[in-house]
C-alpha positions in Angstrom: -4.5 258.1 71.6 -3.0 254.6 71.4 -4.9 251.9 73.3 -2.7 249.4 75.2 -3.7 246.2 76.7 -4.1 246.2 80.5 -1.5 244.4 82.5 -3.1 241.0 83.1 -1.1 240.2 86.3 -0.5 243.7 87.8 3.1 242.7 88.6 2.0 239.5 90.3 2.5 236.2 88.3 -0.5 233.8 88.1 -0.6 231.0 90.6 0.8 227.7 89.4 -1.5 225.1 88.0 -1.5 221.9 90.1 -4.4 220.1 88.6 -4.0 217.5 85.9 -5.7 217.6 82.5 -8.1 214.8 81.7 -5.5 213.2 79.4 -2.8 213.4 82.0 -5.2 211.8 84.6 -5.9 209.0 82.2 -2.2 208.3 81.4 -1.4 208.4 85.2 -4.2 205.8 85.8 -2.7 203.6 83.0 0.7 203.8 84.7 -0.8 202.9 88.1 -2.5 199.9 86.6 0.7 198.7 84.9 3.1 199.3 87.8 2.4 196.1 89.7 3.5 194.2 86.6 6.7 196.1 86.0 10.1 194.6 86.8 12.3 196.0 89.6 14.9 197.2 87.0 12.2 199.2 85.1 10.9 200.8 88.2 14.5 201.8 89.3 15.1 203.3 85.8 11.9 205.3 85.9 12.6 206.5 89.4 16.1 207.7 88.6 14.9 209.5 85.4 12.1 211.2 87.3 14.4 212.3 90.1 16.9 213.7 87.6 14.1 215.6 85.9 12.9 216.9 89.3 16.4 218.2 90.1 16.7 219.9 86.7 13.2 221.6 87.1 14.1 222.6 90.6 17.3 224.2 89.4 15.5 226.1 86.6 12.8 227.4 89.0 15.5 228.5 91.5 17.4 230.3 88.7 14.2 232.0 87.5 13.3 233.2 91.0 16.8 234.6 91.5 16.6 236.4 88.2 13.3 238.0 88.8 13.5 238.6 92.5 
């Protein structure tokens, strides 16, 4: 008889992780401390890059949900 590993998720994927790691929390704090000293152009550049990344991630999640739904 061949032993197989039990299905970890029973057809239900795990809940997403929303908590930051200690390193991510530290880096976020560094950014918060430096933000008041940043130029307006730097803040605009960062905002646009983050918004672009947000759209790309959202599109990928939508595509995955459509594929597996």
